[in-house]
PDB file of N, CA, C and O in Angstrom, chain B, residues numbered from 101:
ATOM      1  N   MET B 101     175.208 176.408 230.988  1.00  0.00           N
ATOM      2  CA  MET B 101     174.062 176.713 230.150  1.00  0.00           C
ATOM      3  C   MET B 101     174.098 178.150 229.658  1.00  0.00           C
ATOM      4  O   MET B 101     173.675 178.437 228.538  1.00  0.00           O
ATOM      5  N   LYS B 102     174.604 179.057 230.494  1.00  0.00           N
ATOM      6  CA  LYS B 102     174.652 180.458 230.122  1.00  0.00           C
ATOM      7  C   LYS B 102     175.463 180.674 228.848  1.00  0.00           C
ATOM      8  O   LYS B 102     175.090 181.492 228.007  1.00  0.00           O
ATOM      9  N   ASN B 103     176.562 179.954 228.701  1.00  0.00           N
ATOM     10  CA  ASN B 103     177.402 180.096 227.522  1.00  0.00           C
ATOM     11  C   ASN B 103     176.646 179.732 226.243  1.00  0.00           C
ATOM     12  O   ASN B 103     176.754 180.452 225.250  1.00  0.00           O
ATOM     13  N   THR B 104     175.885 178.636 226.242  1.00  0.00           N
ATOM     14  CA  THR B 104     175.130 178.270 225.048  1.00  0.00           C
ATOM     15  C   THR B 104     174.006 179.262 224.797  1.00  0.00           C
ATOM     16  O   THR B 104     173.665 179.542 223.648  1.00  0.00           O
ATOM     17  N   LYS B 105     173.427 179.798 225.877  1.00  0.00           N
ATOM     18  CA  LYS B 105     172.386 180.811 225.718  1.00  0.00           C
ATOM     19  C   LYS B 105     172.964 182.020 224.987  1.00  0.00           C
ATOM     20  O   LYS B 105     172.364 182.527 224.039  1.00  0.00           O
ATOM     21  N   ASN B 106     174.126 182.476 225.432  1.00  0.00           N
ATOM     22  CA  ASN B 106     174.766 183.618 224.793  1.00  0.00           C
ATOM     23  C   ASN B 106     175.150 183.308 223.357  1.00  0.00           C
ATOM     24  O   ASN B 106     175.063 184.175 222.488  1.00  0.00           O
ATOM     25  N   LYS B 107     175.574 182.073 223.101  1.00  0.00           N
ATOM     26  CA  LYS B 107     175.945 181.670 221.750  1.00  0.00           C
ATOM     27  C   LYS B 107     174.726 181.740 220.825  1.00  0.00           C
ATOM     28  O   LYS B 107     174.831 182.183 219.682  1.00  0.00           O
ATOM     29  N   PHE B 108     173.581 181.303 221.325  1.00  0.00           N
ATOM     30  CA  PHE B 108     172.355 181.342 220.537  1.00  0.00           C
ATOM     31  C   PHE B 108     171.952 182.788 220.238  1.00  0.00           C
ATOM     32  O   PHE B 108     171.579 183.109 219.110  1.00  0.00           O
ATOM     33  N   ILE B 109     172.025 183.639 221.226  1.00  0.00           N
ATOM     34  CA  ILE B 109     171.691 185.059 221.034  1.00  0.00           C
ATOM     35  C   ILE B 109     172.655 185.695 220.033  1.00  0.00           C
ATOM     36  O   ILE B 109     172.224 186.440 219.153  1.00  0.00           O
ATOM     37  N   ARG B 110     173.942 185.414 220.156  1.00  0.00           N
ATOM     38  CA  ARG B 110     174.929 185.955 219.200  1.00  0.00           C
ATOM     39  C   ARG B 110     174.630 185.475 217.787  1.00  0.00           C
ATOM     40  O   ARG B 110     174.747 186.239 216.829  1.00  0.00           O
ATOM     41  N   PHE B 111     174.247 184.219 217.659  1.00  0.00           N
ATOM     42  CA  PHE B 111     173.903 183.684 216.347  1.00  0.00           C
ATOM     43  C   PHE B 111     172.722 184.443 215.747  1.00  0.00           C
ATOM     44  O   PHE B 111     172.766 184.843 214.584  1.00  0.00           O
ATOM     45  N   ILE B 112     171.683 184.639 216.527  1.00  0.00           N
ATOM     46  CA  ILE B 112     170.512 185.369 216.031  1.00  0.00           C
ATOM     47  C   ILE B 112     170.905 186.793 215.649  1.00  0.00           C
ATOM     48  O   ILE B 112     170.478 187.298 214.611  1.00  0.00           O
ATOM     49  N   LYS B 113     171.723 187.445 216.489  1.00  0.00           N
ATOM     50  CA  LYS B 113     172.177 188.809 216.178  1.00  0.00           C
ATOM     51  C   LYS B 113     172.947 188.850 214.868  1.00  0.00           C
ATOM     52  O   LYS B 113     172.884 189.844 214.145  1.00  0.00           O
ATOM     53  N   SER B 114     173.675 187.783 214.551  1.00  0.00           N
ATOM     54  CA  SER B 114     174.457 187.752 213.316  1.00  0.00           C
ATOM     55  C   SER B 114     173.568 187.718 212.076  1.00  0.00           C
ATOM     56  O   SER B 114     174.037 187.995 210.972  1.00  0.00           O
ATOM     57  N   LEU B 115     172.311 187.388 212.245  1.00  0.00           N
ATOM     58  CA  LEU B 115     171.387 187.290 211.114  1.00  0.00           C
ATOM     59  C   LEU B 115     170.585 188.566 210.870  1.00  0.00           C
ATOM     60  O   LEU B 115     169.967 188.714 209.816  1.00  0.00           O
ATOM     61  N   VAL B 116     170.590 189.471 211.814  1.00  0.00           N
ATOM     62  CA  VAL B 116     169.718 190.651 211.773  1.00  0.00           C
ATOM     63  C   VAL B 116     169.890 191.466 210.487  1.00  0.00           C
ATOM     64  O   VAL B 116     168.909 191.998 209.967  1.00  0.00           O
ATOM     65  N   ARG B 117     171.078 191.570 209.982  1.00  0.00           N
ATOM     66  CA  ARG B 117     171.318 192.410 208.791  1.00  0.00           C
ATOM     67  C   ARG B 117     171.062 191.700 207.468  1.00  0.00           C
ATOM     68  O   ARG B 117     171.174 192.307 206.403  1.00  0.00           O
ATOM     69  N   LEU B 118     170.719 190.413 207.534  1.00  0.00           N
ATOM     70  CA  LEU B 118     170.435 189.689 206.294  1.00  0.00           C
ATOM     71  C   LEU B 118     169.162 190.206 205.645  1.00  0.00           C
ATOM     72  O   LEU B 118     168.154 190.429 206.315  1.00  0.00           O
ATOM     73  N   ASP B 119     169.221 190.392 204.341  1.00  0.00           N
ATOM     74  CA  ASP B 119     168.036 190.767 203.583  1.00  0.00           C
ATOM     75  C   ASP B 119     167.431 189.478 203.030  1.00  0.00           C
ATOM     76  O   ASP B 119     167.469 189.206 201.830  1.00  0.00           O
ATOM     77  N   ALA B 120     166.875 188.701 203.950  1.00  0.00           N
ATOM     78  CA  ALA B 120     166.339 187.373 203.636  1.00  0.00           C
ATOM     79  C   ALA B 120     165.377 186.990 204.749  1.00  0.00           C
ATOM     80  O   ALA B 120     165.333 187.651 205.786  1.00  0.00           O
ATOM     81  N   PRO B 121     164.608 185.930 204.545  1.00  0.00           N
ATOM     82  CA  PRO B 121     163.661 185.519 205.583  1.00  0.00           C
ATOM     83  C   PRO B 121     164.299 185.276 206.954  1.00  0.00           C
ATOM     84  O   PRO B 121     163.682 185.575 207.976  1.00  0.00           O
ATOM     85  N   LEU B 122     165.521 184.741 206.991  1.00  0.00           N
ATOM     86  CA  LEU B 122     166.172 184.541 208.287  1.00  0.00           C
ATOM     87  C   LEU B 122     166.483 185.867 208.963  1.00  0.00           C
ATOM     88  O   LEU B 122     166.409 185.970 210.187  1.00  0.00           O
ATOM     89  N   GLY B 123     166.826 186.872 208.187  1.00  0.00           N
ATOM     90  CA  GLY B 123     167.037 188.198 208.745  1.00  0.00           C
ATOM     91  C   GLY B 123     165.741 188.781 209.286  1.00  0.00           C
ATOM     92  O   GLY B 123     165.723 189.408 210.345  1.00  0.00           O
ATOM     93  N   ASP B 124     164.661 188.570 208.550  1.00  0.00           N
ATOM     94  CA  ASP B 124     163.344 189.027 209.018  1.00  0.00           C
ATOM     95  C   ASP B 124     162.984 188.360 210.340  1.00  0.00           C
ATOM     96  O   ASP B 124     162.508 189.010 211.270  1.00  0.00           O
ATOM     97  N   LEU B 125     163.219 187.053 210.408  1.00  0.00           N
ATOM     98  CA  LEU B 125     162.922 186.323 211.634  1.00  0.00           C
ATOM     99  C   LEU B 125     163.776 186.838 212.792  1.00  0.00           C
ATOM    100  O   LEU B 125     163.270 187.027 213.898  1.00  0.00           O
ATOM    101  N   ALA B 126     165.049 187.062 212.548  1.00  0.00           N
ATOM    102  CA  ALA B 126     165.938 187.568 213.596  1.00  0.00           C
ATOM    103  C   ALA B 126     165.461 188.935 214.096  1.00  0.00           C
ATOM    104  O   ALA B 126     165.437 189.183 215.301  1.00  0.00           O
ATOM    105  N   ARG B 127     165.088 189.807 213.179  1.00  0.00           N
ATOM    106  CA  ARG B 127     164.587 191.129 213.585  1.00  0.00           C
ATOM    107  C   ARG B 127     163.287 190.995 214.383  1.00  0.00           C
ATOM    108  O   ARG B 127     163.078 191.705 215.368  1.00  0.00           O
ATOM    109  N   ASP B 128     162.422 190.084 213.951  1.00  0.00           N
ATOM    110  CA  ASP B 128     161.176 189.851 214.687  1.00  0.00           C
ATOM    111  C   ASP B 128     161.459 189.361 216.103  1.00  0.00           C
ATOM    112  O   ASP B 128     160.778 189.757 217.049  1.00  0.00           O
ATOM    113  N   ILE B 129     162.450 188.510 216.246  1.00  0.00           N
ATOM    114  CA  ILE B 129     162.807 187.988 217.569  1.00  0.00           C
ATOM    115  C   ILE B 129     163.191 189.128 218.501  1.00  0.00           C
ATOM    116  O   ILE B 129     162.741 189.175 219.645  1.00  0.00           O
ATOM    117  N   PHE B 130     164.021 190.048 218.015  1.00  0.00           N
ATOM    118  CA  PHE B 130     164.475 191.136 218.879  1.00  0.00           C
ATOM    119  C   PHE B 130     163.411 192.199 219.115  1.00  0.00           C
ATOM    120  O   PHE B 130     163.532 193.002 220.040  1.00  0.00           O
ATOM    121  N   ARG B 131     162.373 192.212 218.288  1.00  0.00           N
ATOM    122  CA  ARG B 131     161.252 193.135 218.517  1.00  0.00           C
ATOM    123  C   ARG B 131     160.199 192.538 219.443  1.00  0.00           C
ATOM    124  O   ARG B 131     159.350 193.260 219.966  1.00  0.00           O
ATOM    125  N   ASP B 132     160.251 191.239 219.644  1.00  0.00           N
ATOM    126  CA  ASP B 132     159.246 190.532 220.452  1.00  0.00           C
ATOM    127  C   ASP B 132     159.521 190.763 221.940  1.00  0.00           C
ATOM    128  O   ASP B 132     160.483 190.231 222.494  1.00  0.00           O
ATOM    129  N   ILE B 133     158.672 191.555 222.569  1.00  0.00           N
ATOM    130  CA  ILE B 133     158.893 191.876 223.986  1.00  0.00           C
ATOM    131  C   ILE B 133     158.702 190.657 224.892  1.00  0.00           C
ATOM    132  O   ILE B 133     159.126 190.670 226.047  1.00  0.00           O
ATOM    133  N   ASN B 134     158.071 189.616 224.376  1.00  0.00           N
ATOM    134  CA  ASN B 134     157.851 188.401 225.166  1.00  0.00           C
ATOM    135  C   ASN B 134     158.915 187.334 224.944  1.00  0.00           C
ATOM    136  O   ASN B 134     158.881 186.284 225.586  1.00  0.00           O
ATOM    137  N   PHE B 135     159.866 187.592 224.038  1.00  0.00           N
ATOM    138  CA  PHE B 135     160.906 186.597 223.788  1.00  0.00           C
ATOM    139  C   PHE B 135     161.695 186.365 225.076  1.00  0.00           C
ATOM    140  O   PHE B 135     162.146 187.322 225.707  1.00  0.00           O
ATOM    141  N   PRO B 136     161.865 185.100 225.469  1.00  0.00           N
ATOM    142  CA  PRO B 136     162.505 184.783 226.759  1.00  0.00           C
ATOM    143  C   PRO B 136     164.035 184.900 226.724  1.00  0.00           C
ATOM    144  O   PRO B 136     164.749 183.918 226.928  1.00  0.00           O
ATOM    145  N   MET B 137     164.513 186.098 226.466  1.00  0.00           N
ATOM    146  CA  MET B 137     165.948 186.375 226.308  1.00  0.00           C
ATOM    147  C   MET B 137     166.779 185.912 227.514  1.00  0.00           C
ATOM    148  O   MET B 137     167.921 185.482 227.349  1.00  0.00           O
ATOM    149  N   GLN B 138     166.224 185.998 228.698  1.00  0.00           N
ATOM    150  CA  GLN B 138     166.972 185.644 229.910  1.00  0.00           C
ATOM    151  C   GLN B 138     166.797 184.184 230.325  1.00  0.00           C
ATOM    152  O   GLN B 138     167.333 183.759 231.348  1.00  0.00           O
ATOM    153  N   LYS B 139     166.067 183.439 229.554  1.00  0.00           N
ATOM    154  CA  LYS B 139     165.818 182.034 229.874  1.00  0.00           C
ATOM    155  C   LYS B 139     166.895 181.158 229.233  1.00  0.00           C
ATOM    156  O   LYS B 139     167.829 181.665 228.612  1.00  0.00           O
ATOM    157  N   SER B 140     166.758 179.866 229.388  1.00  0.00           N
ATOM    158  CA  SER B 140     167.722 178.923 228.811  1.00  0.00           C
ATOM    159  C   SER B 140     167.588 178.870 227.289  1.00  0.00           C
ATOM    160  O   SER B 140     166.579 179.286 226.720  1.00  0.00           O
ATOM    161  N   GLU B 141     168.625 178.352 226.654  1.00  0.00           N
ATOM    162  CA  GLU B 141     168.586 178.183 225.204  1.00  0.00           C
ATOM    163  C   GLU B 141     167.381 177.329 224.808  1.00  0.00           C
ATOM    164  O   GLU B 141     166.684 177.651 223.846  1.00  0.00           O
ATOM    165  N   GLN B 142     167.136 176.260 225.531  1.00  0.00           N
ATOM    166  CA  GLN B 142     165.998 175.389 225.209  1.00  0.00           C
ATOM    167  C   GLN B 142     164.676 176.126 225.342  1.00  0.00           C
ATOM    168  O   GLN B 142     163.772 175.914 224.535  1.00  0.00           O
ATOM    169  N   ASP B 143     164.546 176.984 226.341  1.00  0.00           N
ATOM    170  CA  ASP B 143     163.333 177.784 226.484  1.00  0.00           C
ATOM    171  C   ASP B 143     163.157 178.721 225.289  1.00  0.00           C
ATOM    172  O   ASP B 143     162.047 178.877 224.781  1.00  0.00           O
ATOM    173  N   MET B 144     164.238 179.337 224.844  1.00  0.00           N
ATOM    174  CA  MET B 144     164.163 180.233 223.687  1.00  0.00           C
ATOM    175  C   MET B 144     163.758 179.463 222.437  1.00  0.00           C
ATOM    176  O   MET B 144     162.911 179.916 221.667  1.00  0.00           O
ATOM    177  N   ILE B 145     164.364 178.301 222.241  1.00  0.00           N
ATOM    178  CA  ILE B 145     164.058 177.491 221.064  1.00  0.00           C
ATOM    179  C   ILE B 145     162.610 177.012 221.102  1.00  0.00           C
ATOM    180  O   ILE B 145     161.924 177.044 220.080  1.00  0.00           O
ATOM    181  N   SER B 146     162.146 176.577 222.247  1.00  0.00           N
ATOM    182  CA  SER B 146     160.749 176.137 222.382  1.00  0.00           C
ATOM    183  C   SER B 146     159.787 177.274 222.089  1.00  0.00           C
ATOM    184  O   SER B 146     158.778 177.089 221.408  1.00  0.00           O
ATOM    185  N   TYR B 147     160.105 178.445 222.605  1.00  0.00           N
ATOM    186  CA  TYR B 147     159.270 179.625 222.363  1.00  0.00           C
ATOM    187  C   TYR B 147     159.208 179.936 220.867  1.00  0.00           C
ATOM    188  O   TYR B 147     158.130 180.173 220.322  1.00  0.00           O
ATOM    189  N   LEU B 148     160.359 179.933 220.211  1.00  0.00           N
ATOM    190  CA  LEU B 148     160.395 180.227 218.778  1.00  0.00           C
ATOM    191  C   LEU B 148     159.648 179.181 217.971  1.00  0.00           C
ATOM    192  O   LEU B 148     158.944 179.513 217.017  1.00  0.00           O
ATOM    193  N   SER B 149     159.796 177.936 218.345  1.00  0.00           N
ATOM    194  CA  SER B 149     159.084 176.867 217.641  1.00  0.00           C
ATOM    195  C   SER B 149     157.578 177.068 217.743  1.00  0.00           C
ATOM    196  O   SER B 149     156.856 176.950 216.752  1.00  0.00           O
ATOM    197  N   PHE B 150     157.114 177.372 218.950  1.00  0.00           N
ATOM    198  CA  PHE B 150     155.684 177.607 219.156  1.00  0.00           C
ATOM    199  C   PHE B 150     155.203 178.828 218.376  1.00  0.00           C
ATOM    200  O   PHE B 150     154.214 178.751 217.648  1.00  0.00           O
ATOM    201  N   LYS B 151     155.898 179.945 218.526  1.00  0.00           N
ATOM    202  CA  LYS B 151     155.471 181.192 217.877  1.00  0.00           C
ATOM    203  C   LYS B 151     155.475 181.077 216.361  1.00  0.00           C
ATOM    204  O   LYS B 151     154.566 181.578 215.699  1.00  0.00           O
ATOM    205  N   THR B 152     156.485 180.424 215.806  1.00  0.00           N
ATOM    206  CA  THR B 152     156.545 180.311 214.348  1.00  0.00           C
ATOM    207  C   THR B 152     155.530 179.299 213.825  1.00  0.00           C
ATOM    208  O   THR B 152     155.066 179.419 212.691  1.00  0.00           O
ATOM    209  N   SER B 153     155.181 178.302 214.641  1.00  0.00           N
ATOM    210  CA  SER B 153     154.175 177.336 214.181  1.00  0.00           C
ATOM    211  C   SER B 153     152.799 177.977 214.109  1.00  0.00           C
ATOM    212  O   SER B 153     152.027 177.674 213.199  1.00  0.00           O
ATOM    213  N   ILE B 154     152.478 178.860 215.053  1.00  0.00           N
ATOM    214  CA  ILE B 154     151.171 179.520 214.998  1.00  0.00           C
ATOM    215  C   ILE B 154     151.184 180.709 214.039  1.00  0.00           C
ATOM    216  O   ILE B 154     150.131 181.163 213.592  1.00  0.00           O
ATOM    217  N   GLY B 155     152.382 181.209 213.725  1.00  0.00           N
ATOM    218  CA  GLY B 155     152.487 182.349 212.828  1.00  0.00           C
ATOM    219  C   GLY B 155     152.714 181.982 211.372  1.00  0.00           C
ATOM    220  O   GLY B 155     152.777 182.856 210.507  1.00  0.00           O
ATOM    221  N   GLY B 156     152.839 180.680 211.099  1.00  0.00           N
ATOM    222  CA  GLY B 156     153.018 180.246 209.720  1.00  0.00           C
ATOM    223  C   GLY B 156     154.421 180.406 209.177  1.00  0.00           C
ATOM    224  O   GLY B 156     154.628 180.350 207.965  1.00  0.00           O
ATOM    225  N   THR B 157     155.390 180.605 210.062  1.00  0.00           N
ATOM    226  CA  THR B 157     156.774 180.792 209.609  1.00  0.00           C
ATOM    227  C   THR B 157     157.698 179.705 210.149  1.00  0.00           C
ATOM    228  O   THR B 157     158.903 179.919 210.283  1.00  0.00           O
ATOM    229  N   ASN B 158     157.134 178.543 210.455  1.00  0.00           N
ATOM    230  CA  ASN B 158     157.935 177.476 211.042  1.00  0.00           C
ATOM    231  C   ASN B 158     159.023 176.977 210.096  1.00  0.00           C
ATOM    232  O   ASN B 158     160.061 176.502 210.555  1.00  0.00           O
ATOM    233  N   ASP B 159     158.808 177.076 208.790  1.00  0.00           N
ATOM    234  CA  ASP B 159     159.859 176.685 207.842  1.00  0.00           C
ATOM    235  C   ASP B 159     161.115 177.522 208.053  1.00  0.00           C
ATOM    236  O   ASP B 159     162.229 177.005 207.971  1.00  0.00           O
ATOM    237  N   PHE B 160     160.940 178.806 208.325  1.00  0.00           N
ATOM    238  CA  PHE B 160     162.092 179.679 208.555  1.00  0.00           C
ATOM    239  C   PHE B 160     162.756 179.365 209.890  1.00  0.00           C
ATOM    240  O   PHE B 160     163.978 179.454 210.016  1.00  0.00           O
ATOM    241  N   PHE B 161     161.952 178.999 210.883  1.00  0.00           N
ATOM    242  CA  PHE B 161     162.513 178.571 212.155  1.00  0.00           C
ATOM    243  C   PHE B 161     163.361 177.320 211.958  1.00  0.00           C
ATOM    244  O   PHE B 161     164.465 177.226 212.494  1.00  0.00           O
ATOM    245  N   GLU B 162     162.852 176.368 211.196  1.00  0.00           N
ATOM    246  CA  GLU B 162     163.609 175.132 210.928  1.00  0.00           C
ATOM    247  C   GLU B 162     164.925 175.449 210.206  1.00  0.00           C
ATOM    248  O   GLU B 162     165.956 174.843 210.497  1.00  0.00           O
ATOM    249  N   GLU B 163     164.885 176.382 209.281  1.00  0.00           N
ATOM    250  CA  GLU B 163     166.104 176.803 208.579  1.00  0.00           C
ATOM    251  C   GLU B 163     167.078 177.455 209.562  1.00  0.00           C
ATOM    252  O   GLU B 163     168.280 177.194 209.518  1.00  0.00           O
ATOM    253  N   LEU B 164     166.556 178.295 210.440  1.00  0.00           N
ATOM    254  CA  LEU B 164     167.387 178.933 211.458  1.00  0.00           C
ATOM    255  C   LEU B 164     168.075 177.877 212.319  1.00  0.00           C
ATOM    256  O   LEU B 164     169.272 177.975 212.593  1.00  0.00           O
ATOM    257  N   MET B 165     167.321 176.874 212.742  1.00  0.00           N
ATOM    258  CA  MET B 165     167.892 175.828 213.588  1.00  0.00           C
ATOM    259  C   MET B 165     168.917 174.980 212.825  1.00  0.00           C
ATOM    260  O   MET B 165     169.931 174.577 213.395  1.00  0.00           O
ATOM    261  N   ASP B 166     168.661 174.711 211.553  1.00  0.00           N
ATOM    262  CA  ASP B 166     169.636 173.966 210.743  1.00  0.00           C
ATOM    263  C   ASP B 166     170.958 174.727 210.668  1.00  0.00           C
ATOM    264  O   ASP B 166     172.029 174.137 210.804  1.00  0.00           O
ATOM    265  N   GLU B 167     170.876 176.040 210.452  1.00  0.00           N
ATOM    266  CA  GLU B 167     172.085 176.862 210.379  1.00  0.00           C
ATOM    267  C   GLU B 167     172.796 176.915 211.736  1.00  0.00           C
ATOM    268  O   GLU B 167     174.023 176.852 211.806  1.00  0.00           O
ATOM    269  N   TYR B 168     172.022 177.029 212.790  1.00  0.00           N
ATOM    270  CA  TYR B 168     172.608 177.063 214.125  1.00  0.00           C
ATOM    271  C   TYR B 168     173.308 175.753 214.450  1.00  0.00           C
ATOM    272  O   TYR B 168     174.392 175.757 215.033  1.00  0.00           O
ATOM    273  N   LYS B 169     172.705 174.644 214.081  1.00  0.00           N
ATOM    274  CA  LYS B 169     173.326 173.339 214.333  1.00  0.00           C
ATOM    275  C   LYS B 169     174.645 173.190 213.580  1.00  0.00           C
ATOM    276  O   LYS B 169     175.576 172.556 214.077  1.00  0.00           O
ATOM    277  N   LYS B 170     174.727 173.769 212.388  1.00  0.00           N
ATOM    278  CA  LYS B 170     175.971 173.680 211.597  1.00  0.00           C
ATOM    279  C   LYS B 170     177.149 174.300 212.330  1.00  0.00           C
ATOM    280  O   LYS B 170     178.271 173.802 212.242  1.00  0.00           O
ATOM    281  N   ILE B 171     176.899 175.380 213.051  1.00  0.00           N
ATOM    282  CA  ILE B 171     178.022 176.037 213.746  1.00  0.00           C
ATOM    283  C   ILE B 171     178.261 175.456 215.141  1.00  0.00           C
ATOM    284  O   ILE B 171     179.234 175.809 215.808  1.00  0.00           O
ATOM    285  N   ASN B 172     177.376 174.571 215.574  1.00  0.00           N
ATOM    286  CA  ASN B 172     177.492 173.984 216.917  1.00  0.00           C
ATOM    287  C   ASN B 172     177.769 172.491 216.905  1.00  0.00           C
ATOM    288  O   ASN B 172     177.474 171.796 217.877  1.00  0.00           O
ATOM    289  N   ILE B 173     178.318 172.006 215.841  1.00  0.00           N
ATOM    290  CA  ILE B 173     178.642 170.564 215.752  1.00  0.00           C
ATOM    291  C   ILE B 173     179.929 170.284 216.496  1.00  0.00           C
ATOM    292  O   ILE B 173     180.377 169.138 216.545  1.00  0.00           O
TER     293      ILE B 173
END
């Protein structure tokens, strides 16, 4: 599980420099002191899904997950 967790974190880090909504989301993730960085990949994804649904940015989360799935097929 640790390997997929690291893969997810690396993926998010790869988006930080994007000048686009996914880059904004990635930067927000790393600024969020409550983001469960040390938890499982599923815990991180669940947290992001919840936070983006209440924050009105769930469309960007869905886009992030679509991109992540493309590299993990």
